[in-house]
ZAVOVEX-624496 format. One record per residue (C-alpha): residue number from 1; z negated, y negated, x; residue in three letters. Coordinates in nm, 3 decimals. Layout:
N
+------+---------+---------+---------+------+
| resi |       z |       y |       x | resn |
+------+---------+---------+---------+------+
|  NUM |       Z |       Y |       X |  ALA |
...
+------+---------+---------+---------+------+
***
This chain:
52
+------+---------+---------+---------+------+
| resi |       z |       y |       x | resn |
+------+---------+---------+---------+------+
|    1 |  -0.293 |   1.219 |  -0.078 |  MET |
|    2 |  -0.438 |   1.556 |  -0.001 |  ASP |
|    3 |  -0.802 |   1.661 |  -0.030 |  ALA |
|    4 |  -0.874 |   1.628 |   0.344 |  ARG |
|    5 |  -0.756 |   1.268 |   0.349 |  THR |
|    6 |  -0.962 |   1.184 |   0.042 |  LEU |
|    7 |  -1.269 |   1.346 |   0.197 |  LEU |
|    8 |  -1.218 |   1.158 |   0.525 |  LEU |
|    9 |  -1.182 |   0.825 |   0.344 |  LEU |
|   10 |  -1.490 |   0.893 |   0.134 |  THR |
|   11 |  -1.701 |   0.982 |   0.437 |  LEU |
|   12 |  -1.571 |   0.678 |   0.625 |  SER |
|   13 |  -1.660 |   0.452 |   0.333 |  ALA |
|   14 |  -2.009 |   0.602 |   0.313 |  ALA |
|   15 |  -2.069 |   0.553 |   0.688 |  ILE |
|   16 |  -1.942 |   0.194 |   0.679 |  VAL |
|   17 |  -2.149 |   0.122 |   0.367 |  GLY |
|   18 |  -2.465 |   0.260 |   0.527 |  TYR |
|   19 |  -2.402 |   0.076 |   0.854 |  ALA |
|   20 |  -2.339 |  -0.248 |   0.664 |  SER |
|   21 |  -2.664 |  -0.203 |   0.479 |  TYR |
|   22 |  -2.859 |  -0.146 |   0.801 |  ARG |
|   23 |  -2.684 |  -0.411 |   1.013 |  ASP |
|   24 |  -2.400 |  -0.623 |   0.870 |  PRO |
|   25 |  -2.244 |  -0.699 |   1.210 |  LYS |
|   26 |  -2.216 |  -0.333 |   1.307 |  ILE |
|   27 |  -2.091 |  -0.244 |   0.961 |  GLY |
|   28 |  -1.818 |  -0.507 |   0.981 |  ALA |
|   29 |  -1.712 |  -0.384 |   1.325 |  ALA |
|   30 |  -1.697 |  -0.022 |   1.208 |  ILE |
|   31 |  -1.507 |  -0.129 |   0.897 |  GLY |
|   32 |  -1.244 |  -0.310 |   1.101 |  VAL |
|   33 |  -1.213 |  -0.012 |   1.336 |  ALA |
|   34 |  -1.162 |   0.226 |   1.043 |  VAL |
|   35 |  -0.890 |   0.005 |   0.897 |  VAL |
|   36 |  -0.710 |  -0.023 |   1.232 |  VAL |
|   37 |  -0.721 |   0.352 |   1.295 |  VAL |
|   38 |  -0.603 |   0.423 |   0.939 |  THR |
|   39 |  -0.309 |   0.184 |   0.975 |  LEU |
|   40 |  -0.215 |   0.331 |   1.313 |  LEU |
|   41 |  -0.227 |   0.683 |   1.175 |  ALA |
|   42 |  -0.009 |   0.578 |   0.882 |  TYR |
|   43 |   0.244 |   0.410 |   1.111 |  LEU |
|   44 |   0.256 |   0.712 |   1.343 |  ILE |
|   45 |   0.304 |   0.943 |   1.045 |  LYS |
|   46 |   0.586 |   0.723 |   0.911 |  GLU |
|   47 |   0.755 |   0.711 |   1.250 |  GLY |
|   48 |   0.767 |   1.084 |   1.317 |  ASP |
|   49 |   1.065 |   1.138 |   1.083 |  GLY |
|   50 |   0.901 |   1.418 |   0.887 |  LYS |
|   51 |   0.848 |   1.211 |   0.571 |  ASN |
|   52 |   1.217 |   1.164 |   0.496 |  GLN |
+------+---------+---------+---------+------+
***
């Protein structure tokens, strides 16, 4: 994991944490969206053939 990925995950966690504190429903929705986008990015990265 490079520094940019770690920074992005940290900022995402902070945003989701703050949103969850302010409004749990919005925080949960943002959290699910972050997980889905992260998984899609991982799958796309795995499928491009550059990681072999």
